[in-house]
ZAMARGU-4260 file (C-alpha; in steps of 0.2 Angstrom, whole numbers, plus 5000, padded with zeros to 4 digits):
<rodrens>
0) 4585/4705/5034 | 4592/4692/5024 | 4585/4703/5006 | 4595/4719/5017 | 4606/4709/5014
5) 4609/4703/4997 | 4602/4720/4991 | 4616/4728/5003 | 4631/4720/4994 | 4626/4721/4977
10) 4627/4737/4980 | 4646/4736/4988 | 4649/4724/4971 | 4644/4739/4959 | 4652/4752/4970
15) 4669/4739/4968 | 4665/4737/4952 | 4664/4754/4947 | 4682/4757/4954 | 4689/4744/4946
20) 4684/4750/4931 | 4690/4770/4933 | 4705/4761/4941 | 4706/4751/4923 | 4701/4765/4912
25) 4715/4775/4920 | 4728/4763/4919 | 4726/4761/4901 | 4727/4782/4898 | 4741/4782/4907
30) 4748/4769/4897 | 4744/4779/4880 | 4750/4794/4887 | 4769/4785/4892 | 4767/4779/4874
35) 4760/4795/4865 | 4775/4803/4875 | 4786/4788/4870 | 4781/4787/4853 | 4787/4805/4850
40) 4801/4803/4854 | 4803/4791/4846 | 4798/4803/4830 | 4808/4817/4838 | 4823/4809/4840
45) 4822/4800/4824 | 4818/4818/4815 | 4835/4825/4824 | 4844/4810/4818 | 4841/4813/4802
50) 4844/4830/4800 | 4862/4827/4811 | 4865/4814/4797 | 4863/4828/4782 | 4871/4843/4790
55) 4884/4829/4790 | 4885/4825/4773 | 4887/4844/4768 | 4901/4848/4778 | 4909/4834/4773
60) 4904/4837/4756 | 4908/4858/4757 | 4927/4853/4767 | 4932/4837/4754 | 4928/4848/4740
65) 4939/4861/4747 | 4953/4849/4751 | 4953/4844/4734 | 4954/4859/4730 | 4968/4865/4740
70) 4977/4849/4737 | 4975/4852/4719 | 4985/4870/4720 | 4998/4861/4733 | 5004/4849/4718
75) 5006/4863/4703 | 5013/4874/4714 | 5026/4862/4724 | 5030/4857/4704 | 5033/4874/4699
80) 5033/4887/4708 | 5041/4900/4696 | 5026/4896/4683 | 5013/4896/4695 | 4999/4905/4691
85) 4984/4908/4706 | 4973/4915/4698 | 4972/4903/4682 | 4968/4891/4694 | 4960/4897/4703
90) 4944/4902/4686 | 4948/4881/4683 | 4940/4878/4697 | 4921/4877/4696 | 4919/4872/4714
95) 4926/4889/4724 | 4912/4898/4715 | 4902/4905/4729 | 4911/4896/4742 | 4925/4902/4748
100) 4931/4921/4751 | 4949/4919/4749 | 4963/4908/4741 | 4981/4912/4745 | 4999/4905/4744
105) 5009/4910/4761 | 5028/4909/4758 | 5041/4901/4769 | 5042/4919/4778 | 5021/4919/4783
110) 5019/4937/4771 | 5006/4933/4760 | 5011/4928/4740 | 4998/4928/4729 | 4977/4933/4733
115) 4964/4932/4727 | 4957/4943/4736 | 4964/4963/4735 | 4980/4969/4741 | 4982/4988/4745
120) 4997/4991/4732 | 5013/4989/4741 | 5007/4985/4757 | 5012/4967/4760 | 4998/4956/4776
125) 5009/4948/4787 | 4999/4930/4790 | 5014/4920/4800 | 5009/4924/4817 | 4992/4911/4809
130) 4987/4895/4817 | 4985/4886/4802 | 5003/4894/4797 | 5010/4893/4814 | 5006/4872/4813
135) 5011/4867/4797 | 5029/4878/4801 | 5033/4867/4814 | 5029/4853/4807 | 5024/4841/4791
140) 5009/4832/4795 | 5003/4829/4780 | 4985/4833/4783 | 4973/4848/4782 | 4970/4860/4795
145) 4956/4867/4798 | 4953/4885/4810 | 4943/4892/4820 | 4935/4908/4813 | 4946/4921/4813
150) 4946/4941/4803 | 4955/4940/4787 | 4967/4954/4786 | 4967/4952/4767 | 4949/4950/4764
155) 4941/4957/4781 | 4928/4944/4782 | 4926/4930/4794 | 4930/4912/4789 | 4937/4896/4790
160) 4957/4895/4786 | 4958/4876/4776 | 4978/4874/4776 | 4989/4864/4768 | 5010/4866/4769
165) 5019/4868/4755 | 5037/4858/4753 | 5050/4865/4743 | 5059/4851/4731 | 5071/4845/4745
170) 5056/4845/4755 | 5058/4859/4765 | 5044/4873/4771 | 5041/4882/4755 | 5024/4890/4764
175) 5004/4886/4768 | 4991/4887/4755 | 4974/4895/4763 | 4957/4891/4754 | 4945/4903/4767
180) 4929/4897/4769 | 4915/4907/4773 | 4905/4897/4788 | 4888/4905/4783 | 4888/4891/4768
185) 4888/4878/4778 | 4876/4886/4789 | 4866/4891/4777 | 4860/4873/4775 | 4847/4879/4792
190) 4837/4889/4778 | 4831/4874/4768 | 4827/4861/4785 | 4811/4862/4794 | 4819/4861/4810
195) 4805/4869/4822 | 4809/4884/4834 | 4822/4881/4846 | 4834/4872/4834 | 4852/4875/4833
200) 4867/4867/4822 | 4882/4867/4826 | 4901/4862/4819 | 4912/4860/4833 | 4929/4857/4833
205) 4942/4847/4845 | 4946/4863/4853 | 4927/4867/4858 | 4927/4882/4846 | 4909/4885/4834
210) 4916/4885/4816 | 4899/4887/4812 | 4882/4890/4820 | 4864/4894/4818 | 4851/4896/4827
215) 4835/4907/4823 | 4843/4921/4813 | 4859/4919/4826 | 4873/4916/4815 | 4888/4921/4827
220) 4905/4909/4827 | 4917/4907/4839 | 4908/4904/4856 | 4917/4893/4866 | 4907/4877/4871
225) 4921/4863/4877 | 4912/4867/4896 | 4897/4863/4888 | 4893/4846/4899 | 4890/4837/4882
230) 4908/4841/4872 | 4917/4828/4883 | 4906/4814/4875 | 4905/4821/4858 | 4922/4812/4853
235) 4919/4794/4863 | 4909/4786/4847 | 4902/4790/4828 | 4884/4796/4836 | 4875/4798/4847
240) 4864/4809/4861 | 4868/4827/4870 | 4858/4834/4883 | 4863/4849/4894 | 4861/4867/4896
245) 4867/4878/4883 | 4884/4887/4887 | 4874/4903/4876 | 4857/4904/4885 | 4856/4893/4899
250) 4841/4884/4890 | 4841/4864/4892 | 4844/4856/4877 | 4841/4839/4871 | 4851/4832/4852
255) 4859/4821/4842 | 4876/4822/4835 | 4887/4814/4821 | 4908/4815/4820 | 4914/4817/4802
260) 4924/4801/4800 | 4939/4810/4792 | 4940/4826/4797 | 4941/4835/4817 | 4924/4840/4818
265) 4907/4834/4825 | 4890/4843/4820 | 4876/4845/4833 | 4859/4845/4832 | 4849/4851/4847
270) 4830/4858/4852 | 4824/4861/4867 | 4815/4850/4881 | 4803/4862/4880 | 4797/4858/4863
275) 4800/4838/4867 | 4787/4842/4881 | 4776/4848/4866 | 4778/4837/4853 | 4767/4824/4864
280) 4755/4837/4871 | 4742/4837/4859 | 4741/4819/4859 | 4742/4818/4876 | 4728/4832/4880
285) 4719/4820/4870 | 4720/4804/4880 | 4715/4815/4895 | 4701/4822/4888 | 4696/4804/4883
290) 4700/4799/4900 | 4688/4808/4911 | 4675/4810/4897 | 4676/4789/4901 | 4676/4792/4919
295) 4657/4805/4921 | 4652/4789/4909 | 4660/4777/4922 | 4650/4787/4938 | 4638/4788/4929
300) 4634/4769/4926 | 4640/4764/4939 | 4627/4778/4950 | 4613/4771/4940 | 4618/4751/4943
305) 4621/4756/4962 | 4600/4764/4958 | 4594/4749/4952 | 4602/4738/4966 | 4593/4746/4979
310) 4578/4745/4968 | 4577/4726/4969 | 4561/4725/4981 | 4552/4735/4966 | 4536/4726/4959
315) 4535/4713/4945 | 4530/4725/4932 | 4546/4737/4936 | 4558/4725/4938 | 4555/4718/4919
320) 4555/4735/4914 | 4571/4738/4924 | 4577/4721/4915 | 4575/4728/4898 | 4585/4741/4902
325) 4599/4731/4908 | 4598/4719/4892 | 4600/4736/4882 | 4614/4738/4888 | 4621/4722/4889
330) 4619/4726/4869 | 4628/4740/4870 | 4643/4735/4882 | 4647/4722/4868 | 4648/4733/4856
335) 4659/4744/4867 | 4669/4731/4868 | 4671/4725/4850 | 4675/4743/4847 | 4689/4744/4860
340) 4694/4727/4853 | 4697/4734/4836 | 4706/4751/4843 | 4718/4740/4856 | 4724/4735/4838
345) 4731/4753/4835 | 4745/4754/4849 | 4751/4736/4841 | 4750/4744/4822 | 4760/4760/4828
350) 4774/4749/4839 | 4777/4737/4822 | 4774/4751/4811 | 4792/4764/4819 | 4800/4748/4822
355) 4799/4743/4805 | 4804/4763/4801 | 4818/4760/4812 | 4828/4744/4807 | 4825/4751/4787
360) 4831/4772/4794 | 4845/4764/4804 | 4849/4746/4797 | 4868/4748/4794 | 4870/4758/4812
365) 4864/4748/4823 | 4874/4737/4834 | 4870/4716/4836 | 4864/4718/4854 | 4852/4732/4848
370) 4847/4722/4832 | 4841/4708/4843 | 4831/4719/4852 | 4822/4731/4837 | 4821/4711/4833
375) 4811/4707/4848 | 4800/4724/4848 | 4794/4717/4831 | 4792/4700/4835 | 4781/4705/4851
380) 4770/4717/4840 | 4767/4704/4830 | 4765/4689/4842 | 4754/4704/4852 | 4741/4706/4836
385) 4739/4686/4832 | 4734/4687/4850 | 4721/4701/4848 | 4714/4695/4835 | 4711/4676/4842
390) 4707/4683/4858 | 4692/4696/4849 | 4687/4679/4837 | 4686/4668/4853 | 4674/4681/4858
395) 4663/4681/4843 | 4658/4667/4844 | 4645/4669/4857 | 4634/4675/4843 | 4636/4664/4830
400) 4619/4661/4820 | 4615/4643/4813 | 4619/4641/4796 | 4606/4642/4784 | 4613/4629/4771
405) 4623/4617/4770 | 4643/4618/4769 | 4655/4609/4758 | 4671/4604/4770 | 4682/4602/4753
410) 4679/4621/4749 | 4682/4625/4769 | 4697/4615/4767 | 4705/4621/4752 | 4702/4641/4758
415) 4709/4636/4774 | 4726/4629/4766 | 4725/4644/4752 | 4729/4656/4768 | 4742/4643/4774
420) 4752/4641/4758 | 4766/4651/4762 | 4767/4641/4781 | 4766/4626/4769 | 4778/4628/4756
425) 4792/4639/4769 | 4791/4620/4782 | 4790/4609/4764 | 4773/4601/4773 | 4765/4587/4764
430) 4747/4589/4765 | 4737/4574/4760 | 4717/4577/4759 | 4702/4561/4756 | 4686/4567/4750
435) 4677/4575/4761 | 4657/4577/4765 | 4644/4594/4766 | 4640/4599/4785 | 4627/4609/4793
440) 4642/4622/4801 | 4643/4636/4793 | 4658/4635/4780 | 4669/4648/4783 | 4669/4644/4804
445) 4673/4627/4795 | 4689/4636/4786 | 4695/4639/4804 | 4695/4627/4812 | 4708/4615/4795
450) 4718/4631/4797 | 4722/4630/4814 | 4722/4612/4818 | 4736/4610/4801 | 4743/4623/4808
455) 4744/4620/4825 | 4751/4601/4818 | 4765/4612/4807 | 4771/4623/4820 | 4773/4611/4831
460) 4783/4598/4820 | 4800/4589/4829 | 4815/4600/4823 | 4823/4598/4806 | 4810/4587/4799
465) 4795/4592/4788 | 4779/4589/4792 | 4763/4578/4784 | 4747/4579/4788 | 4731/4569/4785
470) 4714/4575/4783 | 4698/4562/4782 | 4682/4562/4785 | 4670/4547/4788 | 4651/4545/4792
475) 4648/4538/4808 | 4627/4537/4809 | 4620/4558/4808 | 4635/4565/4809 | 4653/4567/4799
480) 4668/4563/4811 | 4686/4574/4802 | 4700/4569/4805 | 4715/4579/4805 | 4731/4567/4808
485) 4752/4573/4809 | 4766/4562/4813 | 4773/4577/4824 | 4780/4573/4844 | 4759/4568/4849
490) 4752/4573/4866 | 4750/4562/4882 | 4733/4558/4889 | 4735/4567/4903 | 4734/4585/4891
495) 4722/4579/4877 | 4708/4591/4887 | 4720/4603/4897 | 4724/4607/4876 | 4708/4616/4874
500) 4708/4626/4886 | 4710/4648/4884 | 4728/4654/4883 | 4736/4634/4887 | 4755/4627/4880
505) 4759/4611/4884 | 4778/4619/4876 | 4779/4638/4882 | 4797/4639/4871 | 4797/4659/4868
510) 4805/4651/4849 | 4788/4642/4845 | 4775/4653/4837 | 4758/4654/4843 | 4744/4661/4856
515) 4738/4647/4864 | 4721/4652/4860 | 4718/4639/4842 | 4713/4624/4851 | 4702/4631/4862
520) 4694/4642/4847 | 4692/4623/4838 | 4682/4620/4854 | 4669/4634/4854 | 4667/4634/4836
525) 4664/4615/4835 | 4653/4617/4852 | 4643/4632/4847 | 4637/4620/4831 | 4634/4604/4841
530) 4647/4595/4838 | 4660/4589/4850 | 4680/4587/4847 | 4695/4576/4856 | 4711/4567/4855
535) 4720/4551/4850 | 4735/4548/4852 | 4752/4550/4863 | 4770/4554/4864 | 4777/4550/4851
540) 4768/4543/4840 | 4760/4560/4832 | 4740/4566/4837 | 4725/4564/4828 | 4712/4580/4831
545) 4694/4570/4827 | 4679/4582/4827 | 4660/4575/4824 | 4646/4587/4816 | 4630/4584/4807
550) 4633/4579/4790 | 4617/4588/4777 | 4607/4578/4771 | 4608/4589/4755 | 4624/4597/4738
555) 4631/4613/4747
</rodrens>
């Protein structure tokens, strides 16, 4: 039977609609989940990058300060070896206070000649087999040598040896001046940073040996990281990412490294991959919860609509009651659409804010391709935000109420020009305006019409030309006919109707801003107010957009 067929078709359509809503909902849930994970990963990476920069600056500052002391002691000794007094020199050096465990001079034979640490009376300490001695004894490269952690024979403590070669007046090898640095002074910065559980900081040499390390309460140094999967890549570039299994505990780690530009060291800050997953777990859980809740709502709504479709043959009284219920549901759906449009702005705002933050934090570190990509992200976010705003405005036009009093077109135009002031000043646009009448239209919406038309004229000006826009009006019977005219490239007659369609852009050039909704908004606003809009002019002769609105019989 035809009636039963129509009811069956309606039920199938409702089920298909519910399935479509579920697909859209879970598509949005998936998108939001991926976005939350991406945002968390970006924040995770940014945090590690900032910590690596801090550790790199701290390490470089400590070593550079001690190197300055070493070079000063070297210069004083080489100038007058016999009059050199190590302890007197140390007493005048505030840099060493609290940093080192020993400062010493090793003679050309490899014996400790002078030291700030106590040496047993009558006992000579031999250091000629130490790497920081043999390196300088073999050759004079003029560089500071930074040893792996060693146990001091004079101090009895683990330390990093910072050594420079001493020469006599003839340039021959005269020994080594060395400062012993406590590795804990570098790694103690860990105590002042909130890196989170499972974090590790490392200072590695090119030999793969840890000069300083902190992982929770563990401060052990001297481990060999040369076999770690990320080690080889630490020396290819000044900074970058690391990932792989830790040779200490086997845990999968992700992190950031920065190489010291003036010393053969690299600092590494890592956290476990599990920490990265936990960073977005809460937000992903909230999104999934919202998805399940939305699914229940959609299923419930689909079942209700499906049941209603099966009862369409009920009595007229019941049908009217159902119609009233559906009208209420439609109002709820309109409210939901407004709320949804509002919340769609949020991920776009976050994308733009995080991209701006990344641009500020890494302005000097990004390559030109990276800067171009970041600029593309910023512009895309701005355009998407404008697109969402225009779509929301376009949908809201269905609810425009008739004006309860006349509106001044002069005030509406002035408001539009105020909002366009920055663009007018930037383009040097010349705006010519004639006296405008009072009309029976909402002043805010009339201002939006002027804004869209003038903005369109400025945006689509020929390259290198100063735009000129003229706004005028004349009375034609009961209507006031407005004209917004420019000297741009014009619009061919075959496109005069097409340009008023939603998302219609005759020039798809991505360098031009615009959402493709501007003229569609103009048409909908004018027609909602009971008017009409059209275009005059053609290619190369500029364009004239004209619209007619009922004139008001009294002043606004």
